[in-house]
C-alpha positions as CSV (number, residue, x, y, z in Angstrom):
1,M,126.7,12.0,82.5
2,L,128.1,15.3,82.9
3,G,131.3,15.6,80.9
4,S,130.9,12.4,79.0
5,G,132.3,12.6,75.4
6,R,134.4,15.9,76.6
7,G,137.3,14.1,78.5
8,T,136.0,15.8,81.6
9,A,136.6,13.9,84.9
10,L,133.6,13.5,87.4
11,R,134.1,14.8,91.1
12,R,131.5,15.0,93.9
13,V,131.0,18.5,95.0
14,A,128.3,20.3,96.9
15,L,125.5,21.4,94.6
16,P,123.5,24.3,96.2
17,L,119.8,24.2,95.7
18,Q,116.9,26.1,96.7
19,H,116.0,23.9,99.9
20,G,119.5,22.8,100.7
21,V,122.9,21.2,99.8
22,F,123.3,17.6,98.5
23,T,126.5,15.9,97.5
24,A,126.0,14.6,93.8
25,G,128.2,13.5,90.9
26,A,127.8,16.5,89.1
27,C,130.5,19.4,88.5
28,W,128.6,22.6,89.1
29,G,130.3,24.5,91.9
30,A,129.5,26.7,94.7
31,E,127.9,29.2,92.5
32,G,126.5,26.9,89.9
33,D,129.9,27.1,87.9
34,R,132.1,24.6,86.8
35,P,135.3,23.9,85.3
36,G,135.4,24.6,81.5
37,L,133.5,28.1,81.9
38,K,134.9,31.3,80.7
39,E,134.2,34.8,81.6
40,G,135.7,36.6,78.7
41,G,136.3,36.6,74.9
42,K,133.6,37.3,72.5
43,C,130.4,35.1,72.7
44,I,128.9,33.6,69.5
45,E,126.8,36.4,67.8
46,R,123.7,34.1,67.1
47,E,123.7,33.0,70.8
48,R,124.1,36.7,71.8
49,K,120.8,37.3,69.8
50,S,118.9,34.7,71.3
51,L,119.9,35.8,74.8
52,L,118.5,39.3,74.0
53,A,115.2,37.7,72.8
54,V,114.9,35.6,76.0
55,R,115.6,38.7,77.9
56,A,112.7,40.6,76.1
57,D,110.2,38.2,76.9
58,I,111.0,38.3,80.7
59,W,109.9,41.4,82.6
60,Y,112.4,42.6,85.2
61,P,113.7,46.0,86.2
62,R,116.5,46.6,83.8
63,N,118.7,48.4,86.7
64,H,118.5,45.2,88.6
65,W,120.4,41.7,88.6
66,P,121.1,40.3,86.2
67,F,120.1,42.5,83.2
68,S,122.3,45.4,84.5
69,S,125.5,44.0,83.1
70,W,123.9,43.0,79.6
71,E,123.7,46.6,78.6
72,K,126.2,48.6,80.6
73,I,129.2,46.4,80.8
74,N,130.8,44.6,77.8
75,G,127.5,44.7,76.1
76,D,128.6,42.8,73.0
77,D,130.4,40.0,75.1
78,C,127.7,37.8,76.4
79,C,130.0,35.5,78.0
80,L,130.6,38.5,80.5
81,W,127.0,39.0,81.4
82,E,125.6,38.2,85.0
83,G,124.0,34.8,84.8
84,V,125.6,33.7,81.7
85,R,128.5,31.2,81.2
86,C,130.4,30.0,78.3
87,D,132.5,26.9,77.5
88,N,136.1,27.9,77.4
89,Q,136.8,25.9,74.3
90,S,133.9,26.3,72.1
91,G,132.5,29.6,73.3
92,H,129.0,28.1,73.4
93,V,126.7,29.4,76.2
94,I,126.2,26.5,78.7
95,K,124.6,28.2,81.7
96,L,121.7,30.6,81.8
97,D,120.7,31.9,85.2
98,L,117.6,34.3,85.1
99,R,116.0,33.8,88.4
100,R,114.5,36.4,90.6
101,P,115.7,36.9,94.2
102,Q,112.1,36.1,95.5
103,P,108.9,34.9,93.8
104,S,107.2,37.4,91.8
105,Y,103.9,37.2,93.8
106,Y,106.0,39.0,96.7
107,D,106.4,42.1,94.5
108,D,103.9,44.9,94.6
109,D,103.5,45.1,90.9
110,Y,104.6,42.0,88.7
111,Y,104.1,41.4,85.2
112,Y,103.8,38.6,82.8
113,D,106.6,36.8,81.4
114,E,107.1,34.4,78.4
115,V,109.6,31.6,77.5
116,S,111.0,32.7,74.4
117,P,111.5,29.9,71.7
118,S,114.8,31.4,71.2
119,L,116.2,29.3,73.9
120,L,116.3,26.5,71.2
121,N,119.2,28.2,69.6
122,L,121.3,27.7,73.0
123,T,121.7,24.1,72.1
124,W,124.8,23.6,74.3
125,L,123.0,24.7,77.3
126,R,123.5,22.6,80.3
127,Y,122.3,24.8,83.4
128,L,118.9,26.7,83.1
129,D,117.1,28.6,85.9
130,L,114.0,30.5,85.3
131,S,112.9,30.2,88.9
132,N,110.5,33.0,90.6
133,N,109.4,34.7,87.4
134,Y,105.7,34.6,86.6
135,F,104.5,32.6,83.5
136,R,100.8,33.4,84.4
137,G,99.6,29.7,84.6
138,G,100.7,29.1,81.1
139,P,102.2,25.6,80.2
140,I,106.0,24.5,80.4
141,P,106.9,24.6,76.7
142,N,107.5,21.5,74.9
143,F,110.6,22.7,73.4
144,I,112.7,22.7,76.7
145,G,112.7,18.8,76.3
146,S,114.8,19.7,73.2
147,L,117.7,21.0,75.2
148,V,119.3,17.8,75.5
149,N,122.4,18.7,77.2
150,L,120.6,20.0,80.1
151,E,121.8,18.7,83.5
152,Y,120.3,21.2,85.9
153,L,116.7,22.7,85.5
154,N,115.1,24.9,87.7
155,L,111.4,26.2,87.1
156,S,110.3,26.7,90.4
157,H,107.8,29.1,91.9
158,A,107.3,30.3,88.2
159,G,103.6,30.2,87.7
160,F,103.4,27.4,85.1
161,G,100.3,25.5,85.1
162,G,98.5,22.8,82.8
163,T,100.2,19.4,82.4
164,L,103.8,18.7,82.3
165,P,104.7,17.9,78.9
166,P,106.2,14.4,78.2
167,Q,109.0,15.8,76.2
168,L,111.1,16.5,79.4
169,G,111.6,12.9,79.3
170,G,114.1,13.3,76.7
171,L,116.5,15.2,79.1
172,H,118.6,12.1,79.7
173,L,121.5,14.0,81.1
174,L,119.4,15.7,83.7
175,H,120.7,15.4,87.4
176,S,118.6,18.0,88.9
177,L,115.0,19.1,88.5
178,D,113.1,21.5,90.6
179,L,109.4,22.3,89.6
180,S,108.6,23.1,93.0
181,G,105.9,26.0,93.8
182,N,104.1,25.6,90.5
183,Y,100.5,24.8,92.4
184,M,98.7,25.0,88.9
185,L,100.9,22.3,87.3
186,K,99.6,18.7,87.0
187,V,101.9,15.5,86.4
188,E,99.8,12.5,85.2
189,N,102.8,10.0,85.8
190,L,106.5,10.0,86.8
191,H,107.7,7.3,84.2
192,W,109.8,9.7,82.5
193,L,112.3,10.3,85.1
194,S,115.5,8.9,84.8
195,H,119.1,9.4,86.1
196,L,118.1,12.2,88.5
197,Q,119.9,12.9,91.7
198,Y,117.8,15.8,92.9
199,L,114.0,16.1,92.6
200,D,111.5,18.7,93.9
201,M,108.0,18.7,93.0
202,S,106.5,20.4,96.1
203,W,103.0,21.9,95.4
204,V,102.7,20.1,92.1
205,D,99.5,18.1,91.6
206,L,100.6,14.4,91.6
207,S,97.4,13.0,92.4
208,A,97.2,11.1,89.3
209,A,100.6,9.3,89.6
210,T,99.3,6.8,91.9
211,D,102.6,4.7,91.3
212,W,104.7,7.5,92.3
213,L,106.7,5.4,94.8
214,H,107.4,2.6,92.8
215,V,108.9,5.0,89.9
216,I,111.2,6.9,92.3
217,N,112.4,3.6,94.0
218,G,113.6,2.8,90.4
219,L,116.2,5.6,90.6
220,P,119.0,4.5,92.8
221,S,121.0,7.8,91.9
222,L,118.2,9.9,93.8
223,S,119.9,11.8,96.8
224,V,117.2,14.3,97.5
225,V,113.4,13.8,97.0
226,R,110.9,16.5,98.1
227,L,107.2,15.8,97.3
228,S,105.6,18.3,99.8
229,D,102.0,19.2,99.3
230,C,101.6,17.1,96.0
231,R,98.1,15.9,97.0
232,L,99.3,12.2,97.4
233,Q,96.7,10.2,99.1
234,T,98.4,6.7,99.4
235,L,101.6,5.8,101.0
236,P,102.2,2.3,100.4
237,T,103.2,0.3,103.5
238,T,104.9,-2.4,101.7
239,L,107.6,-2.3,99.1
240,P,109.1,-5.6,97.6
241,H,112.7,-4.1,97.3
242,V,114.1,-0.9,98.6
243,N,116.3,0.3,96.1
244,F,117.2,3.9,97.6
245,T,120.8,3.4,98.0
246,S,121.8,7.0,98.0
247,L,118.8,8.8,99.4
248,S,119.6,11.5,102.3
249,T,116.5,13.5,102.1
250,L,112.9,12.5,101.9
251,D,110.2,15.0,102.2
252,L,106.6,13.8,102.0
253,S,105.1,16.6,104.1
254,W,101.8,18.1,103.9
255,N,100.1,15.5,101.9
256,F,96.8,13.4,102.7
257,F,97.8,10.0,104.0
258,F,94.6,9.3,105.6
259,N,94.4,6.3,107.7
260,T,97.6,5.0,106.8
261,K,99.9,2.8,108.8
262,W,103.8,3.5,109.3
263,P,105.5,2.1,106.2
264,L,108.2,-0.3,107.4
265,W,110.3,-0.1,104.5
266,L,111.0,3.5,105.3
267,F,113.4,2.0,108.1
268,N,115.3,0.2,105.6
269,I,116.6,3.5,103.9
270,T,119.6,3.7,106.3
271,T,121.3,6.5,104.3
272,L,118.5,9.0,105.3
273,A,119.7,12.0,106.9
274,E,116.3,14.3,106.6
275,L,112.7,12.9,107.0
276,D,109.8,14.8,106.7
277,L,106.5,13.4,107.4
278,I,104.6,16.4,108.8
279,S,100.9,16.6,107.7
280,Y,97.6,18.2,108.4
281,T,95.9,17.9,111.9
282,F,92.5,19.1,112.6
283,G,91.8,18.4,115.9
284,L,90.9,14.6,116.9
285,R,88.4,14.1,114.1
286,Y,90.4,15.0,110.9
287,N,94.0,14.0,110.9
288,F,96.1,13.1,107.8
289,G,99.3,11.9,109.8
290,L,100.3,8.4,110.1
291,R,98.4,6.3,112.4
292,G,99.5,3.8,115.3
293,P,102.6,4.0,117.6
294,I,105.7,5.2,116.5
295,P,107.9,2.2,115.6
296,D,110.9,1.4,117.4
297,E,112.6,1.0,114.0
298,F,113.5,4.4,114.1
299,E,116.6,3.2,115.8
300,K,118.0,1.9,112.6
301,M,118.1,5.4,111.2
302,K,121.7,6.0,112.5
303,H,122.4,8.6,110.3
304,L,119.3,10.8,110.7
305,E,120.0,14.5,111.6
306,V,116.5,16.0,110.8
307,L,113.2,14.3,111.7
308,K,109.6,15.8,111.4
309,L,106.6,13.8,112.4
310,T,102.8,14.3,112.6
311,G,101.0,11.6,115.0
312,G,97.9,10.1,114.1
313,F,95.5,10.2,117.0
314,G,94.6,7.2,118.9
315,I,92.0,6.5,121.1
316,D,93.9,7.9,124.1
317,G,94.2,11.1,122.1
318,G,97.9,10.8,120.8
319,V,100.7,8.4,120.2
320,T,104.0,8.7,122.0
321,P,107.6,8.3,120.5
322,P,109.4,5.5,122.5
323,S,111.3,6.5,125.5
324,S,114.4,4.7,124.4
325,L,114.5,6.7,121.0
326,T,118.2,7.7,121.1
327,L,119.2,8.9,117.5
328,N,122.3,10.3,118.8
329,K,122.9,12.3,115.7
330,L,119.5,14.1,115.5
331,K,120.0,17.8,115.5
332,E,116.5,18.9,114.4
333,L,113.3,17.4,115.8
334,D,109.7,18.8,114.9
335,L,106.8,16.9,116.3
336,S,103.1,17.6,115.7
337,G,100.0,16.2,117.2
338,I,102.1,13.9,119.6
339,R,102.1,13.0,123.2
340,L,105.5,13.6,124.3
341,P,107.5,10.9,126.3
342,E,108.5,11.8,130.0
343,H,112.1,11.3,129.3
344,M,113.8,13.4,126.4
345,E,117.2,13.6,127.7
346,K,118.4,10.9,125.6
347,L,118.2,13.3,122.5
348,S,121.2,15.1,124.0
349,N,122.5,16.5,120.7
350,L,119.3,18.3,119.6
351,R,120.1,21.9,118.3
352,T,116.3,22.8,117.2
353,L,113.0,21.5,118.6
354,A,109.6,22.4,117.3
355,L,106.6,21.1,119.3
356,R,103.1,21.8,117.3
357,D,99.8,21.1,119.0
358,I,101.4,18.6,121.5
359,I,99.1,16.3,123.4
360,G,99.0,17.3,127.1
361,Q,101.7,18.4,129.2
362,I,105.3,19.2,128.0
363,P,107.6,17.3,130.2
364,E,110.2,18.7,132.8
365,S,112.9,16.6,130.9
366,L,112.8,19.2,128.1
367,G,115.3,21.2,130.6
368,N,117.9,18.6,130.2
369,L,118.5,19.4,126.5
370,S,121.5,21.3,127.3
371,H,122.7,21.9,123.6
372,L,119.1,23.2,122.4
373,E,119.7,26.4,120.6
374,S,116.1,27.0,119.1
375,L,112.9,26.0,120.7
376,F,109.5,26.4,119.1
377,I,106.3,25.6,120.9
378,Y,103.1,26.2,118.9
379,G,100.2,25.5,121.2
380,G,96.6,24.4,120.1
381,G,93.4,23.3,122.2
382,N,95.2,19.9,123.1
383,T,98.1,21.5,124.7
384,S,98.5,22.3,128.4
385,T,98.7,25.8,129.3
386,E,101.6,25.5,131.4
387,L,105.4,25.8,130.3
388,P,107.6,23.4,132.4
389,D,110.0,25.3,135.0
390,S,112.9,23.5,133.8
391,L,112.8,25.8,130.7
392,R,115.1,28.0,132.7
393,N,117.9,25.5,132.5
394,L,118.3,25.7,128.8
395,M,121.3,28.0,129.0
396,N,122.3,27.8,125.4
397,L,119.0,28.6,124.0
398,K,119.4,31.5,121.4
399,R,115.9,31.4,119.9
400,L,112.6,31.0,121.6
401,D,109.2,31.3,119.7
402,L,105.8,30.7,121.6
403,R,102.6,30.7,119.5
404,L,99.5,30.1,121.0
405,D,96.4,28.9,119.1
406,L,93.3,31.1,119.4
407,S,91.5,28.4,121.2
408,I,93.5,28.9,124.4
409,Y,91.6,32.1,125.5
410,D,93.5,32.6,128.7
411,F,97.1,31.2,128.6
412,Q,97.9,31.7,132.4
413,G,101.2,31.2,134.0
414,S,103.0,30.7,130.7
415,L,105.5,33.5,131.0
416,P,107.3,33.0,134.3
417,E,109.9,35.4,135.7
418,S,112.4,32.7,135.2
419,L,112.2,33.6,131.5
420,G,114.8,36.1,132.2
421,N,117.3,33.4,133.0
422,L,117.8,32.6,129.4
423,S,120.8,35.0,129.2
424,R,122.1,33.8,125.6
425,L,118.7,34.3,124.1
426,E,119.0,36.6,121.0
427,S,115.5,36.0,119.5
428,L,112.2,36.1,121.4
429,S,108.7,35.7,119.8
430,I,105.5,35.5,121.9
431,R,102.2,35.4,119.7
432,G,98.8,34.6,121.0
433,Y,96.7,35.1,124.0
434,I,98.4,36.2,127.1
435,H,96.2,36.7,130.4
436,S,95.8,40.3,130.9
437,T,96.1,40.2,134.6
438,T,99.3,38.3,134.5
439,G,101.0,40.8,132.1
440,L,104.8,40.4,131.0
441,P,107.4,39.7,133.3
442,E,109.8,42.6,134.3
443,S,112.5,39.8,134.1
444,L,112.3,40.4,130.2
445,G,114.8,43.2,130.9
446,N,117.5,40.7,132.0
447,L,117.8,39.4,128.3
448,G,120.7,41.4,127.6
449,N,121.7,39.5,124.6
450,L,118.4,39.9,122.8
451,K,118.6,41.3,119.4
452,T,114.9,40.4,118.2
453,L,111.7,40.9,120.1
454,E,108.3,40.1,119.0
455,L,105.1,40.5,121.1
456,S,101.8,39.9,119.3
457,L,99.3,39.8,122.2
458,Y,95.9,39.5,121.0
459,N,94.0,40.0,124.5
460,F,96.8,42.0,126.1
461,H,96.0,45.5,127.3
462,G,98.1,47.6,129.6
463,A,101.7,48.8,129.9
464,I,104.8,47.2,128.5
465,P,107.2,46.7,131.3
466,E,109.9,49.8,131.7
467,S,112.5,47.2,131.8
468,L,112.0,46.9,128.2
469,G,114.6,49.7,128.1
470,N,117.3,47.6,129.4
471,L,117.7,45.4,126.1
472,S,120.5,47.6,125.1
473,R,121.4,45.2,122.1
474,L,117.9,45.1,120.5
475,E,118.1,45.7,117.0
476,S,114.4,44.7,116.0
477,L,111.3,45.4,118.2
478,S,107.5,44.6,117.1
479,I,104.7,45.1,119.6
480,S,101.0,44.6,118.6
481,S,97.8,43.9,120.6
482,G,94.1,43.9,120.0
483,Y,93.4,46.3,122.7
484,I,95.0,49.6,123.9
485,I,98.5,49.2,124.9
486,T,101.0,51.8,126.5
487,V,104.5,51.7,125.2
488,P,107.0,52.8,128.0
489,E,109.2,56.0,128.0
490,S,112.3,53.7,128.1
491,L,111.8,52.9,124.5
492,G,114.2,55.8,123.7
493,N,117.1,54.1,125.5
494,L,117.1,51.3,122.7
495,V,119.9,53.2,120.9
496,N,120.9,49.9,118.7
497,L,117.4,49.6,117.4
498,K,117.2,49.5,113.5
499,D,113.5,48.2,112.8
500,L,110.4,49.1,115.0
501,R,106.8,48.1,114.3
502,L,104.0,49.2,116.8
503,Y,100.5,48.2,115.9
504,S,97.3,48.4,118.1
505,Y,93.9,47.1,116.7
506,D,91.7,48.7,119.3
507,I,89.3,50.8,116.9
508,I,87.7,52.7,120.1
509,S,90.5,53.8,122.3
510,R,94.0,54.5,120.9
511,G,97.3,54.1,123.0
512,G,100.1,56.7,123.1
513,I,103.8,56.5,121.8
514,P,106.5,58.3,123.9
515,K,108.1,61.3,122.6
516,S,111.4,59.5,123.2
517,L,111.1,57.8,120.3
518,G,112.9,60.7,118.6
519,N,116.0,59.5,120.4
520,L,116.4,56.4,118.2
521,R,118.4,58.0,115.8
522,G,119.8,54.6,114.1
523,L,116.2,53.5,113.4
524,K,116.2,52.6,109.6
525,T,112.4,51.2,109.5
526,L,109.5,52.5,111.4
527,H,105.9,51.1,111.1
528,V,103.1,52.6,113.4
529,S,99.5,51.8,113.3
530,G,96.4,52.5,115.5
531,F,98.0,55.0,117.6
532,N,97.4,58.6,118.6
533,V,100.1,60.6,117.1
534,S,100.7,63.9,118.6
535,P,102.3,66.8,116.7
536,Q,105.4,66.6,118.8
537,L,106.1,62.9,117.9
538,L,105.6,63.6,114.2
539,R,108.1,66.5,114.7
540,N,110.6,64.1,116.7
541,I,110.3,61.4,113.8
542,G,111.4,64.2,111.4
543,H,114.7,64.0,113.1
544,L,115.4,60.3,112.3
545,C,117.9,60.9,109.5
546,N,118.8,57.3,109.1
547,L,115.3,56.0,108.3
548,T,114.8,54.3,105.0
549,L,111.3,53.4,105.4
550,L,108.6,55.3,107.3
551,E,105.0,53.9,107.4
552,M,102.2,55.3,109.5
553,A,98.7,54.0,108.6
554,G,95.3,54.2,110.5
555,N,96.4,56.5,113.1
556,I,94.8,59.5,114.6
557,G,96.9,62.5,114.0
558,R,95.0,65.4,116.0
559,G,96.8,68.5,115.1
560,A,99.7,66.6,113.5
561,E,100.8,68.4,110.2
562,V,102.8,66.8,107.7
563,N,104.8,69.7,106.7
564,E,106.6,69.7,109.9
565,L,107.9,66.0,109.1
566,F,109.3,67.1,105.8
567,E,111.1,70.3,107.3
568,G,112.7,68.1,110.0
569,L,113.9,65.6,107.3
570,S,115.3,68.3,105.1
571,Q,117.5,69.4,108.1
572,C,119.5,66.2,108.2
573,T,123.2,67.1,107.6
574,E,123.9,64.4,105.1
575,G,120.5,64.4,103.7
576,S,117.6,62.0,104.4
577,S,118.3,58.3,103.7
578,L,114.3,57.8,103.5
579,E,113.4,55.7,100.3
580,H,109.7,54.7,101.2
581,L,107.4,57.1,103.0
582,V,103.9,55.8,103.4
583,L,101.5,58.1,105.5
584,R,97.8,56.4,104.9
585,D,94.5,57.2,106.4
586,N,95.9,59.3,109.4
587,G,93.9,62.4,109.0
588,F,97.1,64.3,109.1
589,G,96.8,68.0,108.3
590,G,99.3,70.6,107.0
591,Y,100.6,71.1,103.4
592,L,103.5,69.8,101.1
593,P,106.4,72.2,101.6
594,N,109.2,72.6,99.1
595,Q,111.4,70.6,101.1
596,V,109.8,67.4,99.5
597,G,112.3,67.8,96.7
598,Q,115.2,67.3,98.8
599,L,114.2,63.8,99.6
600,S,116.6,62.8,96.9
601,N,116.6,58.9,97.8
602,L,112.8,58.6,97.7
603,N,111.4,55.6,95.9
604,S,107.6,55.7,97.1
605,L,105.8,58.6,98.3
606,V,102.3,57.6,99.5
607,L,100.3,60.1,101.3
608,A,96.6,58.9,100.6
609,G,93.7,59.6,102.9
610,N,94.7,62.6,104.8
611,S,93.8,66.3,105.1
612,F,96.6,67.9,103.3
613,V,95.8,71.3,101.6
614,G,97.6,73.4,99.2
615,S,99.3,72.4,95.9
616,I,101.9,69.9,94.9
617,P,105.2,71.9,95.1
618,A,107.1,72.1,91.9
619,S,110.2,70.7,93.5
620,I,108.4,67.2,93.3
621,G,110.3,66.7,90.0
622,E,113.8,66.6,91.6
623,Q,112.8,63.2,93.0
624,K,114.6,61.4,90.2
625,S,114.1,57.8,92.0
626,L,110.5,58.1,92.6
627,T,108.5,55.2,91.2
628,N,105.1,55.7,93.3
629,L,103.5,58.9,93.7
630,I,100.2,58.4,95.5
631,L,98.0,61.4,96.7
632,R,94.5,60.3,96.7
633,D,91.9,61.5,99.1
634,N,93.2,64.7,100.3
635,N,92.2,68.3,100.0
636,L,95.0,69.2,97.5
637,T,94.2,72.3,95.2
638,G,95.6,74.3,92.5
639,L,97.6,73.2,89.4
640,V,99.5,70.0,89.1
641,P,103.2,71.0,88.3
642,S,104.5,70.1,84.8
643,S,107.7,69.0,86.8
644,I,106.0,65.6,87.4
645,G,106.9,65.2,83.8
646,K,110.7,64.8,84.9
647,L,110.1,61.6,87.1
648,S,111.6,59.1,84.5
649,N,111.1,56.3,86.9
650,L,107.6,56.9,87.9
651,M,105.5,53.8,87.5
652,N,102.2,54.5,89.5
653,L,100.6,58.1,89.6
654,V,97.3,58.7,91.7
655,I,96.0,62.0,92.2
656,S,92.4,60.9,92.5
657,S,89.9,62.5,94.8
658,N,91.4,66.0,95.5
659,R,90.4,69.6,94.0
660,F,93.0,70.1,91.6
661,D,92.2,72.4,88.6
662,G,93.8,73.7,85.4
663,V,95.1,71.3,82.5
664,L,97.2,68.3,82.2
665,S,99.2,68.7,78.9
666,E,101.8,66.5,77.1
667,A,104.5,68.1,79.2
668,H,103.2,66.4,82.4
669,F,104.0,63.1,80.8
670,A,107.1,63.9,78.8
671,N,109.7,61.7,80.5
672,L,107.3,59.1,82.0
673,S,108.4,56.1,79.8
674,K,107.7,53.7,82.5
675,L,104.4,54.8,83.7
676,K,102.1,51.8,84.3
677,N,99.2,53.1,86.3
678,F,97.5,56.7,86.1
679,A,94.5,57.7,88.2
680,M,93.0,61.3,88.2
681,S,89.3,60.6,89.0
682,Y,87.1,62.9,91.0
683,N,88.8,66.2,90.1
684,P,85.9,67.9,88.5
685,A,87.8,70.9,87.4
686,L,90.9,69.2,86.4
687,S,91.3,68.9,82.4
688,L,93.2,66.4,80.1
689,S,94.2,68.3,77.1
690,I,96.1,66.4,74.6
691,H,96.9,67.1,70.9
692,W,95.1,64.5,68.8
693,A,98.3,63.1,67.3
694,W,100.2,62.8,70.6
695,L,102.0,59.5,70.9
696,P,102.7,58.8,74.7
697,P,106.1,57.6,75.9
698,F,104.3,54.8,78.2
699,Q,102.2,51.8,77.9
700,L,99.6,51.7,80.7
701,D,98.0,48.9,82.4
702,T,95.5,51.2,84.2
703,F,94.0,54.4,83.4
704,K,91.2,56.0,85.6
705,A,89.8,59.5,85.0
706,R,86.1,59.3,86.2
707,L,84.3,62.7,86.7
708,C,87.0,64.8,85.3
709,K,87.2,67.1,82.1
710,I,88.1,64.6,79.3
711,G,86.8,65.3,75.7
712,P,84.9,66.3,73.8
713,K,86.1,63.5,71.7
714,F,87.3,60.0,72.8
715,P,91.2,60.5,73.4
716,K,93.1,59.0,70.3
717,W,96.1,58.4,72.3
718,L,94.4,55.7,74.3
719,Q,94.3,53.3,71.3
720,T,98.1,53.3,71.4
721,Q,97.8,51.6,74.7
722,K,98.1,47.9,73.8
723,K,98.4,46.7,77.5
724,L,95.6,48.4,79.2
725,W,93.3,46.0,81.2
726,E,91.3,48.8,83.1
727,L,89.8,51.8,81.7
728,D,87.5,54.3,83.5
729,I,86.6,57.5,81.9
730,S,82.9,57.7,82.9
731,N,81.0,60.6,83.9
732,N,82.8,63.0,81.7
733,T,81.5,65.1,78.7
734,I,82.8,62.9,75.8
735,S,80.5,62.7,72.6
736,D,81.7,60.4,69.9
737,T,81.0,57.6,67.8
738,L,83.4,54.4,68.1
739,G,83.9,51.9,65.6
740,S,85.7,48.6,64.7
741,N,89.0,50.1,65.7
742,F,87.8,50.7,69.3
743,F,86.8,47.1,69.6
744,N,90.0,45.6,68.2
745,S,91.8,47.7,70.9
746,F,89.5,47.4,73.9
747,G,86.7,44.8,73.2
748,R,88.3,42.2,75.4
749,M,89.5,44.4,78.2
750,P,88.4,42.8,81.6
751,F,87.4,46.1,83.2
752,L,85.9,48.8,80.9
753,N,83.5,51.6,82.0
754,L,82.6,54.4,79.5
755,S,79.2,55.1,81.1
756,H,77.4,58.4,81.5
757,N,79.0,59.9,78.5
758,G,77.6,60.7,75.0
759,I,79.4,57.8,73.4
760,K,77.7,55.5,70.6
761,C,79.3,52.5,68.8
762,N,78.5,51.5,65.2
763,D,80.3,48.0,65.8
764,P,77.6,45.3,66.0
765,R,80.0,43.3,68.3
766,I,79.5,46.0,71.0
767,R,76.0,45.8,72.6
768,Y,74.2,48.5,74.6
769,P,73.3,47.2,77.9
770,E,69.6,46.9,79.1
771,P,68.5,49.9,80.8
772,S,68.0,48.2,84.1
773,K,71.7,47.3,84.1
774,Y,74.9,49.0,85.0
775,P,75.6,51.0,81.9
776,T,78.9,50.5,79.8
777,L,77.9,53.0,77.3
778,G,75.3,55.7,77.2
779,P,74.2,59.2,77.6
780,P,75.6,61.4,80.0
781,P,73.6,61.9,83.4
782,T,71.7,64.9,84.0
783,D,74.1,65.9,86.9
784,P,77.5,65.8,85.5
785,K,79.0,66.1,89.0
786,T,77.7,63.1,90.2
787,R,79.9,60.3,91.3
788,K,77.5,57.4,90.6
789,G,78.1,55.1,87.8
């Protein structure tokens, strides 16, 4: 147990974890800290070096948490580093938290991580969190099982794979284990578990652990069990003895309990506060929910606050919860594939109700749930297309989310004018098919407390009501449609709007956006796609000085010139706040003015797929924060300025498919130590002239220079690039013979194209392709300007 042998008394505290909070006999406090930690004093030198070795194997922006403090503040005292805590008596490191804020697969560019064996030197470690990193499907290292003092281990969403090592069974002090989100990970059995209070293996393959229930039933200390989407196929209906004396949360959702009856032992767990049995439903034929009537025994669960159920379809097309169901403490109810009872008013304390693919009508008694604050209705082919009139009575409702399945093509009568009676509504989301002649009710403008509005209307075409402009408190607005839509002029009245997203997917005719958009001076993010963009609108957007993100993609910019946008942004009295500018595939014209360099906060500049002319201004080098510069597929000409070499934070540089000329030299790359991806293809007059002994400051992942001027020899600097996984220098005038050094550097590269050059190889491990196949090596083509190959 935690603290045993150290004279530390146990106390019960709330232990925060990824999916909630549970009370456990562990002494980690609100931020994962506990008594006995220190935040000052010199740490042990051997452990400091080990921490640096661990850090070296985890890719993370060095100016982001937690590593920023490891170098800049008290760099020698690891006890003061973010994510590190030391014991106040021994000075040993006992906590290491290297989690990312979000899983790495949400990042545009993520890199592979490794678990350093130097962790073994942190023998006093009690708390280890490596969640949300990416370990590329590698196995969980066996040596983690040697950290015998661990009490808290979180490896969730970290990209681990293979089979879970049995050595983890040696962690006898472990109270909390989270392996969730590692969908490539397999666990053959659970017999190694002991003393746990929190267990989350959601997404982990447990299909081989057929006795999973009997194992966890033998762990009376368990408080939280989450086994969602674990490919479990059996849920035993009987259990000789229920040993779950502390269980408060049980999540068995999204498994394959096909043709399984309700397990009556479940209702003997009277301590349960949360039960999740949501499962897959695919119409009436395929359903993996529990079968048969919902038992009256639910009444035994007096402490239940959260209940999520999927019904198994019976002969009548659905099962119905008992009308007598009270569950007075129930605050959240999520039902899927179930026919609702006519009387729901006994669930009087409900705060959140989600109804998914409900069978038949939604009863009028829904309007009697006077405390309801959040309502989600996700309709399917079995749900009636009518919303009950009593919906207007839900006067405490703050969030309403309506999603309508694609099988309901005409959702008629679903948006009555009475929707405007929900005066406390703060968030409204309507997604799906709305009957085009019915339209949207003008009463939407009565929702004066609305802060978030999402209208994703697949078959709606026409005008959005002018009453939209009455929503004076609106902060986020998203409108999208598969047809042409007209945004009202009253849009300009929404002076508190911070986030605006406008999408039209009608590829034939494009709707318009009013000029009044320029009045939204408080706007921070703006996304526009699929509309006609006039020159005046682009000029007006240039006056939105608080924008941090502007994305315009797939529009038609007739006569719109990008220089007017930049000139407008440069006139902001306190400077533009813009961090991300994406103008992609709009057909905008104009040129890049010197004012580009005045956007000092710019992180990403993506101007691909337009018709820009002229050259890149030298002022581009003033954008010290720039990490992405994407200028492909334009008509840019002239020399590429050497000031690009000042962009010390640049990671992605793409200038392909333009008409640049001149020479790229060492000066263009002088300070690009972070560069990962560089593309200069399809610039036939652009040369790369680098001294043969040059050592670049970067390590590239990709280099694309098809149909440029590279040569006449194979670039020696490329052999210094140890992380390359894609190289394309085809269609150049390279004439050289490559030997074993080339194979050692590039022989296992996933994407390699050296075709249409005069390259030969004297290493027998590299074979020339058959003439009929796509060439990897070979002679130059007869027309060196061709883009083929």
